[in-house]
C-alpha positions as CSV (number, residue, x, y, z in Angstrom):
1,M,-44.8,-150.4,26.2
2,N,-45.7,-147.4,28.0
3,V,-42.0,-147.8,29.4
4,V,-40.3,-147.5,26.7
5,L,-42.8,-144.8,25.0
6,P,-44.2,-143.3,28.4
7,H,-47.4,-141.3,28.5
8,V,-47.5,-137.9,29.3
9,E,-50.7,-136.9,31.2
10,P,-52.1,-133.9,29.5
11,P,-50.5,-130.2,30.8
12,A,-51.9,-128.5,33.9
13,S,-51.0,-125.4,32.9
14,P,-50.5,-123.1,29.5
15,L,-46.6,-122.7,30.7
16,S,-45.8,-125.9,29.6
17,H,-47.0,-126.2,26.2
18,Y,-42.9,-125.9,25.8
19,R,-41.2,-124.1,22.3
20,L,-38.2,-124.2,20.7
21,L,-36.4,-121.0,22.1
22,S,-35.2,-119.7,18.3
23,P,-34.0,-120.8,14.7
24,T,-30.7,-121.0,16.1
25,A,-31.0,-122.4,19.8
26,S,-32.9,-126.2,20.1
27,V,-33.9,-126.2,23.5
28,R,-37.2,-126.2,24.6
29,V,-38.6,-123.6,27.2
30,S,-41.8,-122.4,28.6
31,P,-43.6,-119.7,27.1
32,L,-42.7,-116.9,29.7
33,C,-39.7,-116.3,31.2
34,L,-39.2,-115.8,35.2
35,G,-37.6,-112.8,35.7
36,S,-35.7,-112.7,39.0
37,M,-34.5,-109.0,39.0
38,N,-36.7,-108.6,42.2
39,F,-35.4,-111.6,44.3
40,G,-33.6,-110.3,46.9
41,D,-33.7,-107.3,49.7
42,A,-30.4,-105.5,48.8
43,W,-32.6,-103.0,46.1
44,A,-35.4,-102.8,48.4
45,A,-35.2,-98.9,48.4
46,W,-36.1,-99.0,44.7
47,M,-37.6,-102.0,43.6
48,G,-39.2,-103.4,47.5
49,E,-38.9,-106.1,49.5
50,C,-38.8,-109.8,48.1
51,N,-37.1,-112.2,50.5
52,Q,-35.7,-115.7,50.3
53,D,-39.0,-117.8,51.2
54,N,-41.1,-115.1,49.2
55,A,-39.0,-116.0,46.5
56,E,-39.2,-119.9,46.7
57,R,-42.9,-119.4,46.6
58,I,-42.6,-117.4,43.4
59,L,-40.5,-120.1,42.2
60,D,-42.4,-123.4,43.0
61,F,-45.4,-121.7,41.6
62,F,-44.1,-120.9,38.3
63,Y,-42.5,-124.4,38.4
64,K,-45.6,-126.6,39.4
65,Q,-48.0,-124.0,38.9
66,V,-49.6,-124.5,42.3
67,S,-49.0,-122.2,45.6
68,S,-46.9,-125.0,48.1
69,P,-44.1,-127.2,47.0
70,D,-46.3,-129.9,48.4
71,A,-49.5,-129.8,46.4
72,M,-50.0,-131.4,43.6
73,V,-47.0,-133.0,43.0
74,G,-48.6,-135.4,40.3
75,S,-46.8,-136.0,37.0
76,N,-49.4,-133.2,35.4
77,S,-48.1,-130.3,37.2
78,R,-46.0,-129.5,35.3
79,G,-45.2,-125.7,35.0
80,G,-42.5,-123.1,33.5
81,N,-39.0,-123.7,33.2
82,F,-37.3,-120.7,31.7
83,I,-35.7,-118.5,34.4
84,D,-33.7,-115.1,33.6
85,T,-31.2,-113.3,36.1
86,A,-27.6,-111.9,36.1
87,N,-25.0,-111.5,38.2
88,S,-25.2,-108.0,39.4
89,Y,-29.5,-108.5,40.6
90,Q,-29.8,-107.9,44.0
91,C,-26.0,-107.4,44.9
92,E,-25.8,-111.3,43.9
93,Q,-28.6,-112.6,45.6
94,S,-30.6,-113.6,42.7
95,E,-28.3,-115.6,41.5
96,T,-27.4,-117.1,45.0
97,W,-31.4,-117.8,45.9
98,I,-31.8,-119.9,42.5
99,G,-29.2,-121.8,42.6
100,E,-30.0,-122.8,46.5
101,W,-34.0,-123.6,45.5
102,M,-32.8,-125.7,42.1
103,K,-30.4,-127.9,44.8
104,K,-33.4,-127.9,47.3
105,R,-35.7,-128.8,44.6
106,R,-33.0,-131.2,42.6
107,N,-34.5,-129.7,39.6
108,R,-31.6,-128.2,37.6
109,D,-31.1,-130.4,34.6
110,Q,-35.1,-129.3,34.3
111,M,-34.8,-125.7,34.1
112,V,-33.4,-123.4,31.1
113,I,-31.2,-120.6,33.3
114,A,-30.3,-117.5,31.7
115,T,-27.6,-115.3,33.2
116,K,-25.8,-112.2,32.0
117,Y,-22.3,-110.7,32.5
118,T,-20.8,-107.0,31.7
119,T,-22.5,-104.8,34.5
120,N,-19.9,-104.7,37.7
121,F,-21.1,-107.6,39.9
122,K,-19.0,-106.6,42.7
123,A,-20.0,-103.4,43.5
124,G,-21.7,-102.6,47.0
125,P,-20.5,-103.1,50.9
126,D,-17.7,-105.9,50.3
127,Q,-16.6,-104.2,46.7
128,P,-12.7,-104.8,46.1
129,R,-10.3,-102.0,46.1
130,I,-9.9,-102.3,42.1
131,M,-13.0,-103.1,39.8
132,A,-11.8,-102.0,36.5
133,N,-11.9,-105.7,35.0
134,F,-15.4,-106.4,36.7
135,I,-17.2,-104.6,34.1
136,G,-17.2,-104.8,30.2
137,N,-17.6,-107.2,27.3
138,G,-13.8,-107.9,27.6
139,T,-12.3,-111.8,28.1
140,K,-11.2,-111.2,31.7
141,S,-14.5,-109.6,32.8
142,L,-16.6,-112.5,31.3
143,Q,-14.2,-115.1,32.8
144,I,-14.5,-113.6,36.0
145,S,-18.2,-113.5,35.7
146,V,-19.1,-116.9,34.7
147,N,-17.1,-118.6,36.9
148,A,-19.0,-116.4,40.0
149,S,-22.0,-117.3,38.9
150,L,-21.5,-120.8,37.9
151,R,-20.6,-121.1,41.6
152,K,-23.7,-119.0,43.0
153,L,-25.8,-121.0,40.8
154,Q,-24.6,-124.4,41.8
155,T,-24.3,-125.5,38.4
156,D,-21.5,-126.6,35.8
157,Y,-23.0,-124.8,32.9
158,I,-25.2,-122.0,31.9
159,D,-28.1,-122.6,29.0
160,L,-28.2,-119.2,27.9
161,L,-25.5,-116.6,28.5
162,Y,-26.3,-112.8,27.5
163,V,-24.1,-109.8,27.0
164,H,-25.9,-107.7,29.3
165,W,-25.1,-104.2,27.0
166,W,-22.5,-103.4,24.4
167,D,-20.1,-101.5,25.6
168,Y,-18.3,-100.4,22.6
169,S,-14.8,-101.1,23.9
170,A,-13.9,-104.8,23.6
171,S,-14.1,-105.9,19.7
172,I,-16.5,-108.0,17.9
173,P,-13.9,-110.7,17.4
174,E,-12.4,-110.7,21.1
175,V,-16.3,-111.1,22.4
176,M,-17.4,-113.6,19.6
177,Q,-13.9,-115.8,20.1
178,S,-13.8,-115.7,24.0
179,L,-17.9,-116.5,24.4
180,N,-17.2,-119.5,21.7
181,Q,-14.6,-120.8,24.0
182,L,-17.2,-121.0,26.9
183,V,-19.4,-123.1,24.5
184,T,-16.9,-124.9,23.3
185,S,-15.9,-126.0,27.2
186,G,-19.4,-126.6,27.9
187,K,-20.1,-124.1,30.7
188,V,-22.5,-121.9,28.4
189,L,-24.8,-124.3,25.7
190,Y,-26.2,-120.7,24.1
191,L,-25.6,-117.5,23.9
192,G,-27.9,-114.5,23.6
193,I,-27.3,-110.1,23.8
194,S,-29.0,-107.5,25.5
195,D,-29.5,-103.6,25.1
196,A,-27.3,-103.4,21.6
197,P,-28.0,-101.7,18.3
198,A,-29.0,-104.3,15.4
199,W,-25.9,-103.7,13.8
200,I,-23.6,-104.9,15.9
201,V,-25.6,-108.0,16.8
202,S,-25.9,-108.4,12.6
203,K,-22.0,-107.8,12.6
204,A,-21.5,-110.5,15.5
205,N,-23.5,-112.8,13.8
206,E,-21.9,-112.9,10.5
207,Y,-18.2,-113.1,12.5
208,A,-19.3,-116.1,14.0
209,R,-20.9,-117.5,11.1
210,N,-17.8,-116.5,9.0
211,H,-15.3,-118.2,11.4
212,G,-17.2,-121.6,12.9
213,L,-18.2,-119.9,16.4
214,R,-21.5,-119.9,18.1
215,Q,-23.7,-117.3,16.9
216,F,-26.2,-114.8,19.2
217,S,-29.2,-116.6,19.1
218,V,-31.5,-114.8,21.4
219,Y,-31.9,-110.6,21.7
220,Q,-33.3,-109.4,25.3
221,G,-34.5,-106.0,25.2
222,R,-37.3,-103.4,26.1
223,W,-40.4,-104.0,24.1
224,S,-44.2,-103.0,25.2
225,A,-47.2,-101.5,23.4
226,A,-46.0,-98.2,24.7
227,C,-42.4,-98.5,23.5
228,R,-41.9,-100.0,19.9
229,D,-39.0,-98.9,19.1
230,F,-38.0,-102.4,18.8
231,E,-39.9,-102.9,15.2
232,R,-37.9,-100.9,13.6
233,D,-34.7,-102.7,13.2
234,I,-34.4,-105.7,16.2
235,I,-37.5,-107.3,15.6
236,P,-36.6,-107.7,11.3
237,M,-32.9,-108.4,12.8
238,C,-34.2,-111.2,14.7
239,K,-36.5,-112.2,12.0
240,A,-33.7,-112.2,9.7
241,E,-30.8,-114.3,12.0
242,G,-32.7,-116.9,13.6
243,M,-33.0,-115.0,16.9
244,G,-35.9,-115.6,19.5
245,I,-36.7,-112.3,21.6
246,T,-36.9,-112.0,25.3
247,P,-38.7,-108.5,26.0
248,W,-38.1,-107.0,29.6
249,G,-40.9,-103.9,30.0
250,A,-43.5,-105.6,28.5
251,L,-46.2,-104.4,31.1
252,G,-45.1,-101.1,30.8
253,G,-42.5,-101.2,34.1
254,G,-46.0,-101.8,36.1
255,N,-47.4,-98.5,34.8
256,F,-50.0,-100.0,32.5
257,K,-53.0,-99.9,35.4
258,S,-56.8,-99.8,34.9
259,E,-57.9,-96.2,36.0
260,D,-59.3,-97.4,39.1
261,A,-55.5,-98.7,40.3
262,R,-54.1,-95.2,39.3
263,R,-56.4,-93.8,41.3
264,L,-55.6,-95.5,44.6
265,N,-52.0,-95.5,43.6
266,E,-51.7,-99.4,43.7
267,G,-48.1,-101.1,42.6
268,R,-45.0,-99.8,41.6
269,K,-44.7,-95.7,42.4
270,S,-42.6,-94.7,39.4
271,E,-44.7,-92.1,37.3
272,A,-46.2,-93.4,34.4
273,S,-46.1,-91.2,30.9
274,A,-48.4,-90.1,28.8
275,A,-48.1,-93.1,26.8
276,D,-48.1,-95.2,29.0
277,I,-51.8,-93.6,30.2
278,K,-53.2,-93.7,27.3
279,I,-51.9,-97.5,26.3
280,S,-53.5,-98.7,29.7
281,R,-56.6,-97.1,28.6
282,A,-57.0,-98.9,25.5
283,L,-55.9,-102.3,27.5
284,E,-58.4,-101.7,30.2
285,A,-61.0,-101.3,27.3
286,I,-60.4,-104.6,25.7
287,A,-59.7,-106.2,29.3
288,H,-62.8,-105.3,30.7
289,R,-64.5,-107.0,27.8
290,R,-62.5,-110.0,27.8
291,K,-62.8,-109.8,31.7
292,T,-59.6,-110.6,32.0
293,A,-56.6,-108.3,33.2
294,I,-55.1,-105.6,31.8
295,T,-51.9,-107.3,31.9
296,S,-52.5,-110.5,30.3
297,I,-53.9,-107.9,27.6
298,A,-50.4,-106.3,27.7
299,L,-48.6,-109.7,27.0
300,A,-50.7,-111.6,24.5
301,Y,-50.3,-108.2,22.2
302,V,-46.2,-108.5,22.0
303,M,-46.5,-112.5,21.8
304,Q,-49.0,-112.0,18.6
305,K,-46.3,-109.6,16.3
306,T,-43.9,-112.0,16.2
307,P,-42.7,-115.4,16.5
308,Y,-40.2,-116.4,18.9
309,V,-41.3,-113.8,21.8
310,F,-40.9,-115.3,25.1
311,P,-41.7,-112.1,27.7
312,I,-39.8,-111.6,30.8
313,V,-42.4,-111.6,33.7
314,G,-41.1,-110.9,37.2
315,G,-43.0,-109.5,40.7
316,R,-42.9,-110.0,44.5
317,K,-46.4,-111.7,44.9
318,V,-47.6,-115.3,43.3
319,E,-50.4,-113.6,43.0
320,H,-48.7,-111.3,40.3
321,L,-47.9,-114.2,37.8
322,K,-51.5,-115.5,37.5
323,A,-52.6,-112.4,35.3
324,N,-49.5,-113.1,33.7
325,V,-49.9,-116.5,32.8
326,E,-53.2,-116.3,32.0
327,A,-52.5,-114.3,28.9
328,L,-51.4,-117.3,26.8
329,T,-55.2,-118.1,26.4
330,I,-56.0,-114.8,24.7
331,E,-55.8,-114.5,21.3
332,L,-56.2,-110.9,20.3
333,S,-58.7,-109.6,17.0
334,D,-56.8,-107.4,14.4
335,Q,-58.9,-104.6,15.6
336,E,-57.9,-105.1,19.2
337,V,-54.3,-104.9,17.8
338,H,-55.0,-101.7,15.8
339,D,-57.3,-100.2,18.6
340,I,-53.9,-100.5,21.0
341,E,-51.7,-99.4,18.5
342,A,-53.6,-96.2,17.9
343,A,-53.6,-95.5,21.3
344,V,-50.0,-94.2,21.0
345,P,-49.0,-93.6,17.4
346,F,-45.9,-95.5,16.1
347,D,-43.6,-93.5,13.9
348,L,-41.2,-96.0,12.0
349,G,-38.7,-93.2,10.9
350,F,-36.6,-93.4,7.8
351,P,-35.9,-95.5,6.0
352,H,-39.3,-97.4,6.9
353,N,-41.7,-95.0,6.6
354,F,-40.0,-94.3,3.1
355,L,-40.6,-98.2,2.1
356,W,-43.7,-99.1,3.9
357,G,-45.8,-95.7,5.1
358,K,-47.1,-95.8,8.1
359,Q,-46.3,-99.7,9.0
360,L,-44.4,-102.8,8.0
361,P,-46.3,-105.4,5.6
362,K,-48.1,-107.8,8.2
363,E,-47.3,-110.8,5.4
364,S,-43.7,-109.9,4.3
365,L,-41.3,-107.5,3.9
366,Q,-41.0,-107.7,0.1
367,D,-44.1,-105.4,-0.1
368,T,-42.6,-102.3,-0.7
369,W,-44.7,-99.5,-2.8
370,L,-41.9,-98.9,-5.3
371,L,-42.2,-102.7,-6.0
372,S,-45.6,-102.4,-7.0
373,T,-44.9,-99.2,-10.1
374,A,-43.5,-102.4,-12.2
375,G,-46.5,-104.9,-11.7
376,S,-48.4,-106.9,-8.9
377,F,-46.1,-109.6,-6.6
378,D,-47.1,-112.3,-4.6
379,H,-45.0,-112.9,-1.6
380,V,-44.6,-115.7,0.6
381,A,-45.7,-114.9,4.4
382,E,-43.6,-114.5,6.7
383,V,-43.9,-117.5,9.7
384,K,-46.2,-116.3,11.9
385,P,-46.1,-116.9,15.7
386,I,-48.1,-119.9,17.9
387,R,-51.3,-119.2,18.3
388,P,-52.3,-119.1,21.9
389,T,-53.1,-122.3,24.2
390,T,-57.4,-122.7,24.6
391,N,-57.3,-126.4,25.8
392,G,-58.1,-125.5,30.0
393,E,-59.5,-122.7,31.9
394,W,-58.5,-121.5,35.5
395,Y,-60.8,-121.9,38.5
396,P,-60.9,-121.0,42.1
397,S,-59.9,-123.6,44.6
398,F,-62.0,-123.1,47.5
399,R,-60.2,-126.0,49.8
400,T,-57.2,-124.2,48.8
401,S,-58.0,-120.5,48.4
402,H,-55.6,-120.4,45.4
403,W,-56.4,-120.4,41.8
404,R,-55.4,-123.6,39.3
405,W,-55.4,-124.2,35.6
406,R,-57.9,-127.0,34.4
407,P,-56.7,-128.8,31.5
408,H,-59.5,-130.2,29.4
409,K,-60.6,-133.7,29.1
410,P,-58.8,-135.3,26.6
411,C,-61.2,-136.4,23.4
412,T,-61.4,-140.3,23.3
413,D,-63.0,-140.5,19.8
414,A,-61.2,-142.7,17.9
415,R,-62.0,-141.4,14.7
416,D,-61.4,-137.7,15.9
417,N,-57.9,-138.3,17.0
418,Y,-57.0,-140.1,13.6
419,N,-58.6,-136.9,12.1
420,R,-56.0,-134.9,14.0
421,G,-53.2,-136.8,13.4
422,M,-52.1,-137.3,16.5
423,P,-54.0,-139.1,19.4
424,N,-54.5,-136.5,23.0
425,M,-53.3,-133.3,21.6
426,K,-56.5,-131.6,21.8
427,Y,-59.0,-131.6,24.1
428,A,-62.7,-131.0,24.6
429,W,-64.3,-128.7,27.4
430,S,-65.0,-130.9,30.7
């Protein structure tokens, strides 16, 4: 029977609790997306150096949740499968190194690779004489970029292709028709868009649906506790359009730090804003009570705000990922969310503040104060985010000097499993 329906071991990491990318994209991905913008040395002056060996250690840790490619290779050593890159990152080193890593590990079909087109990826020491069509949203730029990405990634398909930013020169019909041709050819499976206004995305998706084309299924953009512009129009648009969200900058661009770390000038050397500092203090207070890292609280915050959120996390060291993964086990209370948001008041702006006041309603956007002038109404609550994974714990492995995730032992009480409706889906403390 196990040959027909094989038993899957309990997950070795909260990263291996996979979930649907969005209501319109049924591919299953890890709850965190590994960002690879820092994989390379071409941008070392800006981002610091991350050589290929170090990049592969990070990829191995994300993929297996262990610090060595040869450690813990059992079936329960599953980790993350969702990786974000772009045609231009690190003058093309990022895509190239990911492709080489997947070839070495022979795991291409296990991974969900997202890349982007629009930015000029040929700028650099060996740039061509004319680069006019290596940039933008148009068909020629798209074709050149995707073919180059396929070569660098050493694959014949891209799981998720983003329009990197909206250039306001290519028309919506041209962009959606050209993107759909890549989908029908099998070169691209799903479509996403990044750094574009909500009205553009809504209009593009409406065009796609009306013409039988593949719509955008994912939106990527900047969102954090200190930068909440997403909450005005992007998040409501994503809910209405059935789109997932892959926020970048959820950790404040490296500026969410404890007072001690800021005093010692640790981490990135970018200048923190007043909002970053205020939010950091609120995050630090919660992190101190929960005995975890500030970054864990920052990630937990965005993941609890709305469904289908997959934060992009990066770093130049394996150690940077541990606290990020720990965020998947943290469930913030309503009071903790309030404390974070109270640190830097956020104005929804018109017309939202006219319809709802200082914040959007938690249960339903139908709950506007004007409706209450005609009676009392009940509303169906909106879909909630998936609750955090709490079936394990991180522990230090003294033999290897690395942190590992220890899943709780499966419950063996038959009555308990029957009551849950599915055997081995919950775990007891070991």
